[in-house]
N, C-alpha and C positions, 0 to 999 in steps of 0.2 A: 781277226777280231781285236779290238782295242783292249789294252790292259785293264782298264776300269770295267769294261764289259765282262771280261773273263772272271774277274774277282766277283762282280755283282751276281753273275750267273753260276758261280761255283766251279768254274773250269780250273783244271790243274795248272800250276805255274812252275816254271823252272827256277833254279836258285837266282839266276840273273834277273828274272822277272820279279821275284820276291824282293830283291834288293832295290830294284827300280820303283816298285810299288811303295816301299817304305820311304824312299827318297822323295817321291812325288806326292803321296797322300797322307803321310803321318801327321796326325793332329795332337796326339798325346803319347806318352811313353811311361811305362811302369818298369822300373829296374829292380831285378831280384838281387839276392845276395851274391857277393863275389865268391867264386870258388878259386881253385888254384890257377886255372888257365882261362876260364870264361865266366861270364855272368849272363843269366837268362834275362832277355828283354821281351816285354810285350809291347809291340807297336800297335797303336790304334789308328786305323785308316778310315777316313771319311770318303765314301764313294756314293755319289748321288744322295739318296735319302737314308742310307744305312751306314752303320759302323761295323768294321771288321777288325779282328785281332790277328796279328802274325806274331808267333812266338819264335824267337831266334836266339842264337848264342853269340854274344859279343866277345871277341878275343881280347884278353887283357895284356898281352905282350905283343911286341912288334912281329914276332914269329908265329903268333897264333891267329889264324884268319877267322873272320866272322863266318858263322855257319847258318844257312837258311834251309832248314829241312822240313819245316811244318807249313802246311797249307793254311790260308786265311779261313777264319770262321766268323760268323756273324755274332755280334755282341750288342748289348744295350747298356746305356749309361745308367748307373745307380749311384745316388748320393746318400751318404750316411753322415750323421753328426756324431762326433766322438768327443768325449770329455777326457782331457789329458791332465794328470796330476804330476806336478814337477816338485821334487823334493830337493831342498838346498839347506845349507847350514850356515849359521853366522855365529860370530864370537859372542859368548854369553858375558854380559857385563855384571860383575859381582858387586862392585862398589861405584859410587858416583865418580870417584877420581879416575877410574878405569876408562871413562868415556873419552878422555883426551888422548888415549893411546890407540884408539881405533883407526 
């Protein structure tokens, strides 16, 4: 059975097949926070008319291998609009003559 058919039909994948699926079908990636040795990655795969997610661990050092232990599961795309407030500070001008020093 072809790899895309195994994913589409919910068949179990080996670590090598998971890595190949990510290499071939990844369309988006959500990176989690760094920990000491790894970071959790959610790779979004587009297979036929469905989206699937594979969660895996990316090694952060040359001696820490990537780990592919979780099977793909079906997901749907959800878009949310978020308002972001950015706080910054600027020098307060006390007198007209201070403007030349900015």
